[in-house]
N, C-alpha and C positions, 0 to 999 in steps of 0.2 A: 398659405398653409401654416397654421399654428401648431404648437406642440406643448403638451403638459406631461409631467411625470406625477402620477398619483399613487396613493396607497389605497387598497381596497380590502375589506374584510368580507369573506365569502364562505359558504358552507363547504365542508370537506368533499362532498359528492356533487359539486356544482357542474352544470352543463355549459356548453359554449354559449347557448342562448341566454342563460342566466348571467354569465360573465359579461356579455355585450350589454345586457339590460342594466347591469350594475354600473358599468362605465358610463352609459348614457345618462343615468340618473345622477351620478356624481358630478358630471360636467355639464349637464343640461344640453346635450347635443345628440344628433341622430346620425350624421354622416361622418364616419371616422374609421381609421385603421389603428391597430395597436400591436405592441409586442410586450410580452411578459419579461421583465428584467430581473425579477426576484420573486421567490416563492418559499415561504417557511410556514411550518405548522405551529400554531399558538395553542398549547395544551395546558396553560397555567390554571385555567378553571375547567374542571372535568365536565361541568354542566354547559360549557360554551367553548368547545374545541372547534377551531376554524383555521382556514388558510389565511395568511396575510400575503397579499400580492402587491408587488411594485410594478406599475404598468406605464409604459410610454405610449401616449396617445397623440396621433396626428389628425388634424381636421381643419377643413376650410372654415368651420364655424368658430375656431379658436383664433385669438390674436396673439402674436408674439411667441416667445419661447424658442428654444433650440434643442434639437436632439443631441444630447451629450453621449456620443458613442464611446465604446471601450477603446483604449489605445490599441493600435495595430502595429505589429512588427513589419518593418519594411525589409523585404528580402532582396539583397543586392545581387540580382540575377545577371551573371555574365560568364563567359567562357573562361575557364581557368585550366592551368596545366597541373596543379597540385593534386596529389593523391592523399586520401585519408583512410586509414584503417581504424575501424571502430570495433572494439571487442565487447560483446554483450548486446543482446537484442531486447533488454528490458526498456522501460520508459526513457531512461537517460540516454542509453546508447542509440535506441531507435530514433528518437526525436532529434538528437544531435545529427545523426546520419541523414535523416530526411531533410533537415534545414540545409545541411551542407550540399546535398545533391541538388536541391532547389537553387542553391547559390552558385552552381556551376562547377563544384569540385567533382572529382572522380572518387566515389565512396564505396568501400566494401565493408560489410558487417560480417564478422565471424561470431558464431554462437556455439558454445560447447554442447548444448543440448539439441534435442530433436525439434522438428517443426511441430506446430500446434496439434496437427492431426495425430501424428505418431506419439506425441507426448500424452494426448488424451488416452490413447490405447494403453500405454504403459501404466498410467495412473490407475485406470480401471483394473488392470491385471494386479497391480500392487494391492489395491483395496479389496479385491475379491479373493486373491490367493496368497498375498504377502510376498510377492516376487518383486524385489526392489530393483529399479533400473537407474544406475548412476547418471545416465545421460537424459533421462526423461522422468522428472518427478515434480513435486510442488515447488522446488527451488530453481531447477535448471530447465531451460527450454525456451522456445519462442515466446517472447513477451515478458520473460522474467517471472519472478514470483507473483507479480500482480495479476497475471493472467488467470490464475486459479485462486481467486480471493473474492471478496465482495465487490472489488472494483471501485472502491471509494475515491472520489475526486475532490475531496475537501483538502485544504492545506492551510496551515497557520503561517506560512511564509509570507512576508510582506514585499511589496514592490515588484511583484511578478505578474501584474495584470496583463501586459501585452503578451508575455510568454504563455500565460494560462489561456488566453483567447486563441492563440495559435494552436495549442494542444487540443482544446475543446473543439475547435472548428475541424481539426484533422480527424478527431474521433467521430464527429457527426458525419463528415464526408464518407467515413468508413462504415457507417451504419448504426452509430450510436443514436439513442433517442434525443430529439432536439431539447428536451427538458434539462439535459445536463448543463445547458448554457445559463439557466436561471435558478435551478433548485438550490436552496441553501446547503443541503447535504446530498449532492448528486452521487449516484453510483451507477455502475454498468452491469454488474452481475457476471459470474463466470460463463454462463451460457452465451451471453452476447459477446463477451470479450474474446472467446474462441473464434468467433466470426470476424470481429473487428480487427484483431491483430493480423489475421490472414489478409483482409482487405487492405490494411495499411502496408503490408509487405508487397502486395500487388501494385499499389501506387508507387512505392519506392522503386521497384524494379521497372515500372513503366517510364520512370524518369531517367533510367540508365544505371541505377544503383545495383549492386551485386550483394547477394546474401548467401553465405555458406554455413550450413548446419553441421553438427557433429564434428566441429573443428575447435579444439581446445588450445588456448594459449598456454605454452609451457615455459617460455623464456623470452627475454628480449636481449638484443645485442646493443650495448651502449658504447659509443666511441666519441671521445672528446666532448662529453656532455650532451650528446644527441643520440636518440634511438635510430639505428640504421636498419634494423629488421626485427620482425616479430616471428618467433619460432613456435610452430604449432605441431600437433600430432599428425597433421596432414601436409606439412611443408612449411616453407618460409615465405613471409610477405614483406616486401619493401614498400615504404610510403614516405611522404614528406611529414605527415603528422600522424600521431597515434593517440586515440582516445580509448581509455580502458574504463568500462562501466561494468564492474564485476558483480554488482549487487552485494548484499550483506553476508552471503553464505560461502563465497568462493575463497576459503581459507588458504588453499595451496597457491592461489594467484596472489593473495596478499603476501605470503611468505616469499614467493619468487621475487616480487617487486622489491621487498625489503633487502633481499640478497643482492639485488642489482643497484642498490643505493637510493631507492625511493624512500623518503623519510615519512614515517607514520608515528602518531602518538596515541596513547590511550585517551578515551573520552568517556563521559558518563553514558550509561545505557540502563536498561531495565530488564529484569527477569521475574518470572513468576509462573503461573499456571493458567489454564483456561476453564472458565465456568460455563455451565449449561443449565438452562431452565426450559420447561415447556413454554412456548411463546405466549400461551393464554395467560400465564401468571404475570408476564411483563405487560401485556395489554391491559389486564385488569388493574394493575398497580398504576400504570401511567395514564390510562384513559377512563378507568372506572367501568369498563365494559370489555367484552371479549373480542369485539371487532369494531371497526370504525369505517363506514362507507367512504371510499375515495382515498384511503390511506392503507398502505400495504401491511405494515407491522410496526409496533411500538419499539422505540429505541431507548437507550439510557447512556449517559456519560457521568461517571462518578469519580470523585477524588476524595482523598482523606489524608490528613497530615497530623496524626496524633503526636502529642509531645513525646520526645524521646525515640520516635520511630522514623524509619525511612518514609518518604512520600510514597503513597500507594494510589494507583488510579486504574481505571478500566481502559482498555485499548482495543481497537479494531472490533467494535461491537457488530455482530452479524445477526440481524433479526431474521427469523425464519430461515436459519442457515444450518450448516453442518460443521462439526469439528473434524479436522482432517490430519492425517499423519504427514508432517511437513519436513521429514528428515532430508538433508542434502547429501548425506553419506550413509553407507549401509550399516555402520556400527553405531549410529546415533539415533536417539528417539526424542523427537520434539513434536509439538502440536501447533496448529494454527486454525483459523476459522475461514469459512467461505460462505457465500450465499448466491443464489441465482437472482435474476432481475426481478422476478415477482415476489421474492422473499416470502413465499407462502408455505414453507415446510414447517414441521411441528415444533421445532426447538429454536431457541435463541442462544447465542453464545458470545462470550467476550473474554478477553484476557484480563486477569487481575495481576498487576505487576508492581514491583517496588523499584524505584529509581536507585541506582547504585553508583558509587564513585569507585573507579578501579583501584585507586591508591588505598582507600579504606578497606576494600575487599581483599586485595592481594598483598598490599604493602607498599611502602614508599619507593621501592626499587622496581615497581611494575613498569614494564614497557609494552609496546604494541604487541610484540611476539608473545610475551608471557600472558597477556590478556586473552589472546586467541587460544593459547594452550588451556587456560583456565576454563573458558566457555566450552571448548571442545571436550574437556574432561567431564564437565557436568552433563553434557548431552550424552556422552558415552556411559556415564553412571546410570542414567535412566534406562538406556538400552540394556545394560547388563542386569539391572534389577528386574526388568520385565522379561528378560530372555528373548527379546524381539521388539515388536512394535505395539504390543498392548499398552494402553495408557494407565499408569498408576492413578488411582482416584480415591476420593472419599466424598461424603456430602459436605456442603459448606458448614452446616452445623457441627459435623464431626471434626472438621478442620479447626473450628473455633474452640471446641472442647477437647481437642487432641484425643479423639476416640476413633479407633479403627472401624471401618464399615463391616457389616455382616452379610449384606446381600448386594447383588449387582443390578442396578436399575436399567430401564430403557435409556438408550443414548443414540445419537446420530453418528457417533464415532465408529467407523467401519471395521476396525481391526480389534475391537474388544477392549474391555476394561479389566484392570487387575486391582483388587482391593489392597489398600496400602495406607501406611502412616505417611501420607504425602509430605507433611511438614518436615519429616526427618530426612527426606531426599534433597531438600533445598537448604541453602546456607541458613544458619540459625537466625541471623539478623533479618534476612529476607522473610522467612516464614513467620517470625514474631511480628514483623511489621504488617504482613499480609493478614494475620489474624486480627490485629487491631482494625485494619481497613475493612475487612469483611464484617466485623461487628458494626462498624459505622454504616456500611452499605445496607446492612439488614435493618437498620433503623430508618433508612431513607426510602426503601422500596419494600412494600409489604410482601411477605412470602419469599424474600430473597434467600434466606437461610435454608430453604428447602431444596435448592438446586444442588448440583454436584460440581466438583472442581477436580481437574485432571491434568496430568502430564506436565511437561516443561515447556514454557513459552520463553524462548531465548532470542528471538529474532525480531524484537520490536524495532531495533536499529542496529547499525554497525557498532561494535565496541571499540573501534579504532577510527582515526581520522588522518587523512593524508595532509602533509604540509605543502601548501601550494600558495602561489601569489595571487594578486587580484585578477589576473587573466586566467586563473585556474590552471596555470602551468606548474608542474611538479618542481619544487625547489631544486635547482642544480641540473635539471634536464630540460633542454630548450623546447623540445617538440613533443613532450609526453603530458597528457592530461588525464587525471583520474576524476571521474564524474559520477553523479547520482548518489544513490544510497550507499554504494560501496566506498564513496569518498569520505563518508562521515559528515557531510555537510547537507544532507537531504534525507527525507524519510517519507515514504508513500509515493503514489503514482505521480501526482501533480508536481510536488516539489522536486522529485527526482528528474522528471521530464524537463522541468524548467531549468534545472542545473545543466542538463545536457544541451538544451537550446542556447543557454547563455555561453557555454563553452564553444558551441558552433558559431555564435554571433561574434565572439572574439576572434575567431579564425577568419570569418568572412568580412 
């Protein structure tokens, strides 16, 4: 049996029969099996948009070659007596716990929010009636913030191939489409994620793991450089090891850890607002047509670095998606984006953010606590301006010209828009840099300036970073690990989950 890895150009709406015929023609063979190892859209020429496939082919008609499989994590399965408490059920916390349970540890996950079903009900109530639930919202609850997002599985992190494979395989076992293993820009969609995280929980519990919802970490007891117990609003937990995966929004957890001697430092992050366009405008600009058979919706990724300005870029682009109210706390107002698996709704949205240095933003005396205070104050400012959860907005062209809007357009945002001089609500250097970036984006994508821009996007990543050693152990505390996006060392589903897996691997 021989093996070849080939590249194949094929129409966007290809059938399985056409794919097999293309492989046969490329290699001049008839008897073969194949796997798709990579799939990306080539839209550089609007007159010739096609898929580029990387395909592994096995056949008795081929000579030589070897299947180069992805690296696989070896799970050291054995019975252990150690107990691990994991705080947070987002990607970092959950995949750390899953790996540890598979490795023979006794593992408990505690989650401050509600399970995914109750969480969905609370979010629906929030969006329909404005009733905010501090335990079940877009930030807190089963699966973390990523459950109600586009479910993007791309990552710029290097050297995590084995961890990524473990994560993707776990998602596929839980009901994710097999395509996530080979798509260049894979995503799950919030509709599928709600099912997937429940199935993952079932797998974890079937292995003997325990999960407690509506259980919030309030304190830790540290004795002689070791955590001896975790204190929650539902009781106290003892364990041999403690992994805290708080996500980027649990500010009271950050502050508690700082009081208990866990060292954090400020880090660069990004703030801005979220843009929205009719999806057809993006399709026309990117493809030269309103739809493309075999492709869900057009995307974009834009960067701009005008001289004298902060770097500006788009973030978390959600084709065919919805802008959502993503407040973690009742007196704050922030927005985010989400989309379903089919990406077939009317609007496209993406954040437009400027990268900021906390020392330039706040001053040379900035520390982790003052950075959290600063971000929280900005989120509260937007809430007070709106008098609730309406999103301050203007058109992109109005933002560029500093002209206040006169009418409210259609939008996917469920809690309403409030006309505003949005640029005045943001820090001066941020809004001036965004203005330059938006001008640049409008030159790159036809019709871009006709979209709207709204709200505050402040959760692109954590604004602080824990000080930890190479084993991800918090400096000065032997058995405490801060992991995932909340550690400041990861961002997004895959890199956060991989950070959790690596923490678990170090224990196992």
